[in-house]
N, C-alpha and C positions, 0 to 999 in steps of 0.2 A: 297599400304601400308595402313594399318588401324591405327587408333589412338584410344587408350583406356585410360580411366580415371575412377576414383572412386569418387563417391559423398557421403559424410557422410550423414547418415540418420537423424541426429539431428542438422541440420543447424538452428541456431537461425533466426527467422524472425524479421521483423521490427515492427510487431504488434501481438497481441494475442486477441482473442474474447471470451467473457464469455457467459453463458447460456442465458442472456437477449439480446445478440447481441451487447453489448457495446464493442468497439474496444479500445485497449490500446497500446500506444507506448512502445517499449522495448529499452533497452540500454545495451551494453556489457561493463562491467567494469572489467578489468583484464581478468580472465578466467570465469567470471560469467555473466549470462544474467539476468537482472532485469526488471520488469515492471516499466515504468517511469511515471506511473499515479496511483492514488489510485483507488481501486475497487469501482464500483458503482452497482454491481450486487444485485439482490433481490432473486436470486435462487442459491442453491448449484449446484455443477457440475452434480449431478444426476437428476436435474430438480425440486427437492423439494423446495417449497417457504420458504424464510426466512422472518419471520414476522417483520413488521415495528412497533416498540414500542416507543411511545412518552411519556407515563406517567412515572414519576420518581419512584413511588412506584412499579409499575409493573416491570420496568427495574431492580430494586434492588432485587426483589423476583424471578427473572428468574432462571431456571435450564436448560433452552434450549436456542438455538441460537436466536439472534435478531439483528436488525440493526436500525439505525436512521440517521438523518441528524443533523449536529451541530446546536444546539439551536432549533431543530425541524423545521428548515426553509428549504423547498425544494429547494430554490434557491442556497443553499450551495452545493448541490449534484454535479452539473456539473463541478464545479471547484475543490472542495475539496474531492469529493467522499463520500462514506458512512462510518459511524462509526459502528463497529461490536463489540459485546461482546465476552468474552473468549469462551463461549459455542459454538458460531458460528465457531470460529477458530479451535477448536478441534473436531468438529462434523465429523464423518466418512463419511458423505455425500460429503465432500470436498468443501470448499468455493472457491478454486482457479479453474481457467479454466483448461481444459484437458492438462496434461503434466506439470503443475505448482504446487507449494506447498508453504506453509508458510515457510519462511526461518528459519533454526535452528540458535541457538546462535553461533555455529561454523561458519556458513555461513556469519552471520553478522560480526563476528570478522575477517574473511578473508577479507571482504569488507573494514572494518575500517583499517586493516593493509595495504592493497593495496593502500589506499588513504592517507597513511602517519601517521596513528595513531589517537587516540582520539582527539588530539588538532586541527587537520586540516580536518579530514574526514567530519564532519558536514558541514563546509563551502563549501567543494567541492561537496556536495550533494544538498545543498540548492539553490533554485532559487535566483539569485542575484537581487538587486534592492528592491524597496519598493512598488511594485504594490500589492503584497499579504502579504509580511512580514512587520511588524512594523519597524520603524526606530530604530536604525541605521542599522540593519542587517549586522553588522561587520563580515568580513571574508567570506561572501557568494560569491562564484565565479561560482558555478555550472559547474566547469570544467569537472565533470564526465558525464554531460548530464542527470543526474537523475531527476533534477528539483523538489526536495522535497518542498511541500507547507505546510503552517502552518494551518492544518485542526483542531487543537484543540483536545479535548479528552472528553469522557464521562466516568466517573468512575463507579465502581461497585455499588455505591449507587444511580446511576442515575443522578448525577449532572454533568453539563457541566463545566469542569475545564480547566485551561490554556486557556485564552482568545484566540479565533481564531485570527490569525495574529502573534502570538508570539511563538507558539510551535506546534510540531506534535509528534505522537507516532506511533510506528510500532509493531505489534505482532511478536513474534518469538516462535518457539517450543524449547523444551529442546534438 
C-alpha cells in the first residue's frame, strides 16, 4: 500500500536571506509571516546597490533610494538594521528579499487586530526588558516573537529623530 501526501509550495521557513547574504529570522503571527529583524541589505533584490548617504543636506535633497545607520554609526547596523528613505521603499528594484514585500497598511492593520488592537499590539511586538529599550518599556511582552527594537528614525530633512532606544518606525505601502 502506498502513502500519498501533498506539500504546500509556500511553506514559511524559519529564515530568509537578502542579496548581501544577511539572514533574517521569521515569525508567524496569525496567518501572516513576518521578518523578525530589521533589514541590513545594501542592495535591492535585483542586485543594484543602494547608496549609503550620511550627509544631512544630501539626504534631504534625494529623489532616489538611500540608506544609513542611525546617527551614522556603523555599530548600530548589526543590532538595529539600516534606515531607508521612502525612495528606497518604492523603488521597483525591490528592497525586500525574493518572495517578500513591504507590508501594506491593510496587512499592518490585520497584524494589529490579531494582536488585540492598537492598545496592546505594540507591547506584544516589542522586545521586553531594557537591554535595548529605554526604561520603563511598559507593556512590552514580545509574546508575538517579533522582537521589535528601538532603531530610531531619520526624517525627510536628514535629521535623526526619536532617540534610539525610545521608538521605531516601519514603512508601509498604500
